[in-house]
N, C-alpha and C positions, 0 to 999 in steps of 0.2 A: 394743488394748486396750477397757475396759470406757467407753462412751460416760455423761459427766458430767450426771447429770438434773438437773432443779432441785428436787428433795425438800428438805426440811428436811436441814440440816447433821445428819452425826454427830457431828461435835467443832468446836465454836465456842469460841475463847477469845478474849476480848474485853478488850483494857486492861491486860495481865496483867502484876504487877510483882511481882520475886520477889528478896531480898537475903538475906546474911548476917543471923542475928540481931542487930540493934543497930548494923548496919553496912552493906558494900560493895553496892550495887546489882547485880543479874547479870542480872535483864531487866528491858527499859524499855518499859511500854506494848505491848507484843507483839498483836496480834490477828491471827488468821488462823480459818479454816472450810475442814472437808474434808467433801464430800460423798458419799453412798453410791456406791462404785466409782470413787471419786477416789484417786489419789496423787499427794500433795501431797510435793515434797522440801523439807527444811528443809537450806539449804545455807551454809556459812562457813567460815570457819580454825576452828583448835584454839581452844577461849575464846568462841567467837562466841555460846552462850546452847544449841545444839541440843539437845543430849543432855537440858540442863535443863527444857526445854519439855515433853519427852517426860518427864519424871521426875515435873514438877509435874501433868501429865494423870492420871499412873497412879497419884498420891497416894505417891510413892517417895522424895519430897525426903529429902536428907541431916537429921538432927538440928537440926542449926545453921544451917539454908536454911529460909526461911519465905515463904510467898505475903504478901505486903503489902497489895495488891490488885488487882482484876480481876475476872472470872467465867471459868470452867470451863464447859462446857456439854455431857455426852453425850446423846445421843438427846432433845436437848430440855431433859434435867434438869438445873437450875442443882446442880454439885455442891457448891458452899460453904454451901447450906442443908441437906446431908443432915448426920446426925451422923457420926464418925469411922466404925462400925462400918457405917451403911448407903451410905455412900462406897466403902468397901472392898467391900461386898456388889453395888454397882451396877456399878465397875467389873469387878469379878471377872467379872460376868456379861455386861459389854459389851465388854471391851477385851483384847487380847493382847499380850504384847511378845517381839519377837524379839532378841537381845541382841548386842551384838557379838563374845563371846569365846564360844563353845561350849564351852570346857575350864573355864572358873570357872563357867559357869552351868549346867551339867550336875553333879550331886551324884556325886562318883568313888567312892563306894562303894558306890551302889544300880545294880538293872538299868534300862535304858532304859524298859523297858515300863510300872513303875511311876510315872515322869519323867514319862510323856506322861499316862497315865489317872487318877492319882491326884487332880489338880484337876478332871477331871470327875466324879467318884466325889465326893468331898468336900465340894467347893468349890458345885457345880452339881445333885447329887443326880441323877447318872445309874448307871443299874445297872453293875454292875463288869460282866457280859459285853457291853452294847452298848458301854461306853468302850474295852474291849478290840477290839471289832469296829472302833471308829473309828480307833480308833490303827494297827490293822493296815493299814485303808483309807487313811490319809493315808502311814504308812510306804511304802506301795507306789505311792503319788499322786505322789509326790517320787522317785523312781526307785533305792528302795534293794532292790535284790535279796534274795531271802529275808527279808523283815518277820519273821516268828517268831523265826528267831538273832537278827536285831537285836534285838528284844523282849527278849530272855534276855543280852543281852550288856552288859557295862561300858562305859562312856565310853570309857576307854583301848584297847580293843579296836577303835573305830573308826578312822579316818581325821580330818582336820582339815574337809573335804567332807561326810561322813556325818553327823558330829555337828553340822555347821550345818544339813544338812538335816533331821535329827530336831527341830533346835529349829523349823524354819520347820512341821514335821508337828504339833509340840505346839503352835504358835500356832494352827492353823489348824483342829486338832481339835475347840475347843468352838463352832465357827461364829461366831466374833466380829463386830461390829458394826464393831471399830476394830483394827489393827493398829498397833502402835508399833516400826517397824525402825530400831533402833539402830544405823547402822554395820554392818549384817550382812555385810558383804564384805570389812570392811580386813583381817582378818588371812589374809586367802584369796588364791591366786597367780591371774593374771589367767584361766585357762581354767576354772578352779574357780568365780571371781567371776560370769563369763557365765553358767554353769550357774543357781547362786544366783538371778540376775537373774530370768530366765528362768521359775524355779520359781515366784516369788514373783508376778511379773506373770500367770503362768498361774492359779493359784490363785487370786489378787485378782480376775481378770476374771470366773472361774467363778461366786464365791461373792459378789460384788458389796460386798465388804468395803470399806471406806475403810482406806486407810495414811498413815500420817504416816512418811516416810522419811527419817531423819537422814543427810547424808554430807557430806562435806568436796570429794567430786569431782564437779566439774560433769558427767564424762564417763558417770558413773552416773546423776546427772539427767537429760540426753538421753536414756539409755535406758528408764527406768523412769517418768517421774513426767509429770502432765499439769499439773500447776501447780507452781510455785516461792516459795518464800519467801526472802529473802537476808537475813543477820543478820550484823552487826557489834558485837561488843561487847553484845551483849543486846538490840539494836534492831532494828528490820526496816528495813532501806534499800531493798527492793525487792521486789514481788509481785505476780506475772501468772500468764499461762498459758504453757508451756516455751514452746513454737514462739516466743511474744514477745520474751522471754527473752533467747532465742538470736538473732533476728533483729534486734532492736533493745532491746539494754539501756539502760535509761534511766539508771542511775546509775555512774558512774566506779568504784566497787569490784565492781559486777556485771562491768561490762567489763574490770575488771583481774582476776576472778576466772576468767572462758572465755580470756583471753590466758592465763592461765597454764597452762591443761590441756593436757597434750600431746595432739598429734593422732597418730593410727596410721597418718595416711596421708601424713603428712609427717615421717617419722620422723628427718630431718636438722635440724628446726627447734629451736634454740637453746631453750632454757627461758626462760621470761618470767616469773620471782617478781613476785608484786604489790609494787610500788614502794613503798619504805621512806615516802617522802614522804607516799603517800597514805594509808597507816596512821597516821603521825603525825597527820596534819592531820583524820583522821577521830575516831582519840583524843581531840582537843581538841576538835572538835565536839561528842562525846558527850557530855566532861567539863563544858564548859559547859550542854550543857542539864541536867546532871544540877543542876547549880547554881543556873539560873534556875527550874528545876522546884520546887524547894524538897525536900517529903518524899517521899517513897517513891512515894506516888499520885499 
């Protein structure tokens, strides 16, 4: 994998708080950074706030959810100091998304080619021929046979694995500095999942792109990331390099997530779910911190 360097982080999230408008807190004082060439995993159970962080970074939070305090910096630019239009332009020029479900992410009524090239031409000012060449290059790079045929195909004519590879090609096509990968292997079988993880890792290493990789699977964390942030109920429980997390996890929730991960080398081992009493204790701890913390900020 790419060596993590000491350059300015591509992405910095500082003390980020997100809440339903006038209501429940969803992210609590979240801070993290992703350097050029680094894959940082965001891991936790469903509802931990992993995807919410990615949506906040990309500026695509639902209308009933708002950032109440904190900062998000892309390439050192504080997005909160931009107008809405400036923010969209900065994010479009800097970041890409690999979404979870390719079937809903791709427009079923449009051919694959325009769905890759449109952003390059309309948002980033590429010439059509250059965008077309880049799309073909990336489709070939993600091991799609006959990329010209795929460019003229509709999403329903491709398999699930091929659709996900199309989304990876589309995400890397504009040469982004940051990619948010939102559980991109969840809907895939184990064999295809391995292929997709390898593709993301290869393209990321070649390009030096920073990746924020959202997952609930500690097995995926071990395969793809160099650093990890563990979340529970929108709060960071632990953050460290991946090797340290697995060798010496500091937080009981991290230890529980690792213990709950099936080991393919030990197929007869019983499943070990995260203990209910730990979940209850952590939920009470988070609720108490909300009360003592007062406002969202």
